[in-house]
N, C-alpha and C positions, 0 to 999 in steps of 0.2 A: 380265942384270945391268945393262943400260943402257937400259931401256925408257923411262926418264924423264930421259935425259941432258940436263944443263944447264937443267932446268926449275926454276922458283922456285915453291915450294908453301907454302900457308898451311893450317893445320889448327886450327880452334877446338876448345877443350877437348882439347888434345893432350897433356896431362900424364900421363894414365893410360888404361887400358881400350882401347877401340877407337881412340880418337884417337892414343894412343901407338903402337899397332901399325901404324896407317896411316902415321904420320909416319916411323917407322923403316923401313918397307917402301919408302917413297918414296926415302929416303936410300940404301938398299941397291940401288935400281934406277937410281942415277946422278943423282938430283936435285942441282942445284948448291947450292940452299939450301932449308931447310925451317924455317919459322917457326911456332911454336905459341903459342896463347894459353891462359891459365889464369885462374881467378877467385879461388880461395882457398888453393891449395896450391902455393906456389912450389917446395917441396922436390921434389914429384913432377915438376914441369916441368923443374927443373934436372937431375934424373936422366935424364929422357927426352932432354934436350938433349945430355947426354954420350953417350948411345947413338947419337944421330943423327950426332954428330961422329965417333964411332968407326966408323960406317958410311961415312964419307967426305964428308959434306955439311956446308956451313956451317949454322949454326943461330942462332936468336935466340928468346928467350922474352919475352912481353909480358903484363902483367896487363890484361885487356880485359873490360869489361862489355858483353856482346853486345846488351844492350837499350839501350845508350847510344851514339848516333851519334858523339859527339865522341871517345869512347874508341876506337871502331872505326876512325875516320878517322886518329887518331894512329898506330895500328898499321899500317894498310894504306899510309899515306903514307910511313911510316918504312921499311918493307920495299921499297917501290917506289923510294924515293930511294937506298937502299943497293945494291939489286940491278939497278935499271934496268927492271924489269918484274915482273909477276905472271902466272904461267901457270896455276896450279891453286889452287882454293879448295875445301876440304872443310868444310862446315857440319856439325860433329859435336857441338858443345856442346848439352847437353840435360839436363832434370831430369824426375823422375817421382815421383808420390806415389800409392801404392796405395789403393784404396777403391772400393766400389760407388757408383753415381751418386747415390744419395740421401744420401750422406755427404760429397760433394764441396762444399767451401765456395767462396764467391765468390773469396776470396783464393787458394785453391789453383788455381782455374781461371785467374785473371789471371796468376799467377806462371808457370804452365806455358806458357800461350799466349805470354807475353812472351819467355821464353827459347827455347822450341822452335819458334816460328813467326815472331814479330817479329824475333828475333835473326838468323836466316838471311836474312830480307828485308833488314834493314839492312846486314848484312855484304856481301851480294851487291851491293846498290846502291853501296856504296863501292868494291868491287873492279871492277865493270863498266867504268868509264872507263879503268882501267889495262889491262884485257884488250883493250878496243877499240884503245887506243894501241899495244898489242903485236901487234895483228893477229889476235887470237883467244885462246882459253883454254878451260879446263874447270872447271865447277862441279859438285861432287858433294854432294848433300844426304843426310844420314843420317836416314832415316825409321825405320819399324818395321813389322813384320808386323801390329802392333796397328792401324796406320792403314789396313790393307787389309781387315780383317774386324771391326773395332770391339771391341778388347780388353774383355772383360766387367767387369773390375775396375779399369779405368784409363780411364774415360770422357773425362776432360780430356786425358790423354796421347794416347789414340787419336785424338781429334779434332784435336789439334795436329799429329800425324804425318800424318793424312789431309790436313790443310791444307798440310803441307810437300810432299806429293806433287803437289798442285794448283799450288803455287808453282813447283815444278820445271817443270811443263808451261808455265806462263806465261813463266818465264825462258827456257825453250828457244825459245818462239816469238819472243821479242824478240832473243835471242842469235843466232839462225840467220843473219841477214844480216851478223853481225859475226864469224862463225866461232867463236862461243862455244857449246860443247856443254854441255848441262845435263841431268844424270841423277840419280836417287836410288837408294840402296840401302836396302832395308827388311829388316833382319835379324830372324830369329826369336830363339830362345833361344841366346845365346852365352855360353860360359864365360869369365869374366874374373876378375880378383882381387876385383871387387866382387860377383860373382854366384856364385862357386864354392861357398861354404858353403850358400847358399840352395838351389842345385841339388842338393845332396847331402841336404838335409833332406826330410822327408815331403812338404811342400807343393810344393817345387821338383821333387822326383823325379816327382810326379804330373803336373806340367806337361810335363816331358820325355817322360813316357809317352804324351802325346797326339800326339807327332810320329810320322811314318811311320818314321823312322830310329831312334827310341827312344834318342837321345843328344843332348846339346847340341852346338851348333856351336863351332868354335874361332876364335880371333882371325884366323887366316890365311884362313878362309872369307870374311871380310869384306875384309881388307886386300888380298887378291889381286884382288878385284873392283874395289876402289878404284884399284889400279895399272892395271888394264886400262882403266878409264874415263878415267884421267888421261893415258894414253899415246897416242902417235900411231898405234898399230896399230889402234885402233878410231876411225874417223872418220865413221861413218854412223849412230851411235846417239845420239839426243837426245830429251829429253822422256820417257824410259822409267824404269821402276822395276824393279830386279833384287832378288829376295828370297831370300836364302839362309836357309831356315827349316826344313829337314829334313822338309818335307811337312806342317808344322803347319797351314798354311792350309787344307788339304783335310780335316783331321780335327776341327777345332774347330767 
């Protein structure tokens, strides 16, 4: 219950889904403060903040455009000023638009690359000086199994997530001399409030059937890995990608 004792954590896109689950898990594991960003649904962010506080951590919510450096800097500087440090960053915010590659528009491509790849790059750049000042830190990038095998109906999404895995490796190289460990998590099919109905439908059930375990993953399958990577109990893993995917990588 105290694996993240006194740590200050940031989670982009922390209002719902995986971001919400990770933010609450951090609080439950003893984080001193967990700040989450949102883009368009303050009601979700406010509900998550209440759950973070109920778990015993301080919290704050910020409307942040992860493609806008000024917006990011205002958030990271505010948290660092209030808490004195930033220990953990989770780059979770992301978007997806389904469709085969011959239907992907230039705008679709640009929008997804901006949020899913440029966003983590910019947020990480703004957090790095605070982590260097603190003597180290942890960055966790939320990629996708699609970035490992090239999701067939999500060309732009898969490419952005593959790029995020590469960015993870580059950040790990830079961060090593500053005690900043950088890893990524590449989830497969995870059941959330956003995906639950889809996974129970014909198309969604077919995708689940492609996994070795024949079931979707749960939020805890991802948040537990995030806690491990954020904690001090793992101090020799960096530049790596962990993929809780139920074996889908081997069957697709």
